[in-house]
C-alpha positions as CSV (number, residue, x, y, z in Angstrom):
1,M,21.1,-8.7,-10.8
2,V,20.4,-11.8,-8.7
3,L,20.0,-9.6,-5.6
4,M,17.4,-7.4,-7.3
5,I,15.5,-10.5,-8.4
6,G,15.6,-11.9,-4.9
7,E,14.4,-8.6,-3.5
8,Q,11.5,-8.5,-5.9
9,I,10.5,-12.1,-5.1
10,Y,10.7,-11.3,-1.3
11,S,8.7,-8.1,-1.9
12,I,5.9,-10.0,-3.7
13,L,5.7,-12.5,-0.9
14,M,5.7,-9.8,1.7
15,I,2.8,-7.9,0.0
16,T,0.9,-11.2,-0.6
17,I,1.1,-12.2,3.0
18,F,0.2,-8.6,4.1
19,F,-2.8,-8.7,1.8
20,I,-4.0,-12.0,3.4
21,E,-3.6,-10.4,6.8
22,V,-5.6,-7.4,5.7
23,S,-8.4,-9.6,4.5
24,A,-8.4,-11.7,7.7
25,V,-8.4,-8.7,10.0
26,G,-11.7,-7.6,8.5
27,Y,-13.5,-10.5,10.2
28,I,-12.4,-9.5,13.7
29,P,-15.5,-8.3,15.6
30,Y,-15.8,-4.7,16.7
31,I,-12.3,-3.4,15.7
32,G,-11.9,-5.4,12.5
33,K,-13.3,-2.7,10.2
34,L,-11.1,0.1,11.7
35,M,-8.0,-2.1,11.5
36,N,-8.9,-3.1,8.0
37,F,-9.2,0.6,7.0
38,I,-5.8,1.4,8.4
39,L,-4.1,-1.6,6.9
40,Q,-5.6,-1.0,3.5
41,S,-4.3,2.6,3.7
42,W,-0.8,1.3,4.3
43,I,-1.0,-1.2,1.5
44,Y,-2.3,1.4,-1.1
45,A,0.4,3.8,0.0
46,Y,3.1,1.2,-0.3
47,Y,1.8,0.3,-3.8
48,C,2.0,3.9,-4.9
49,F,5.5,4.5,-3.5
50,E,7.0,1.2,-4.6
51,Y,7.2,2.4,-8.2
52,K,9.2,5.5,-7.1
53,W,11.4,3.5,-4.8
54,N,12.2,1.0,-7.5
55,F,13.0,3.8,-9.9
56,I,15.5,5.4,-7.5
57,E,16.8,1.9,-6.7
58,W,16.2,1.8,-3.0
59,S,16.9,-1.6,-1.5
60,L,14.0,-3.5,0.1
61,S,15.4,-3.1,3.6
62,K,15.7,0.7,3.1
63,R,12.1,0.8,1.8
64,I,10.8,-1.2,4.7
65,Y,12.7,0.9,7.2
66,F,11.4,4.1,5.7
67,F,7.9,2.8,5.7
68,E,8.1,1.7,9.3
69,T,9.5,5.0,10.5
70,N,6.9,7.1,8.6
71,W,3.8,4.8,9.2
72,A,1.5,7.7,10.1
73,F,2.3,9.6,6.9
74,F,1.6,6.5,4.8
75,A,-1.7,5.8,6.7
76,G,-2.8,9.4,5.8
77,F,-1.5,9.1,2.2
78,G,-3.4,5.9,1.5
79,S,-6.6,6.9,3.3
80,P,-8.3,8.9,0.5
81,C,-8.1,5.9,-1.8
82,V,-9.5,3.6,0.9
83,L,-12.2,6.1,1.8
84,A,-13.3,6.2,-1.8
85,T,-13.5,2.4,-2.1
86,F,-14.2,1.2,1.5
87,F,-18.0,1.4,1.4
88,S,-18.6,0.2,-2.2
89,S,-18.9,-3.3,-3.7
90,Q,-15.9,-5.1,-5.0
91,L,-16.7,-4.2,-8.6
92,I,-17.3,-0.5,-7.9
93,S,-14.3,-0.1,-5.7
94,S,-12.1,-1.8,-8.3
95,G,-13.2,0.8,-10.9
96,I,-12.7,3.7,-8.5
97,M,-9.2,2.4,-7.6
98,A,-8.4,2.0,-11.3
99,I,-9.2,5.7,-11.7
100,L,-7.5,7.0,-8.5
101,F,-4.3,4.9,-8.5
102,P,-2.6,6.6,-11.4
103,L,-3.5,10.0,-10.0
104,V,-2.2,9.2,-6.6
105,R,0.9,7.6,-8.0
106,R,1.6,10.7,-10.0
107,R,1.2,12.8,-6.9
108,N,3.8,10.9,-5.0
109,Y,6.5,11.7,-7.6
110,A,6.1,15.3,-6.6
111,L,6.9,14.5,-3.0
112,D,10.6,14.7,-2.0
113,I,10.8,11.3,-0.4
């Protein structure tokens, strides 16, 4: 039980730091927008799959290893959500993501990962 709580706290810290990095990368001239797009794709994909991985009780190290070895898949999996929200204002993109997130999350349960 304590190990699970520790993994959840570490996961929250990891996602928070990654989110700060994603926000900061957007300010880099020339390549910032492209890198921001890819990083947002990864973070959306991780959000969607984290529910499934917690349900099947994968450890955090197994989730991170799986994510790192399949980074191209996750970039592609998260890119439709980012594409739908990337060029909108914060308010509009939040609404679009609120509609898309449950649909994408449901789609990943059908995948055998």
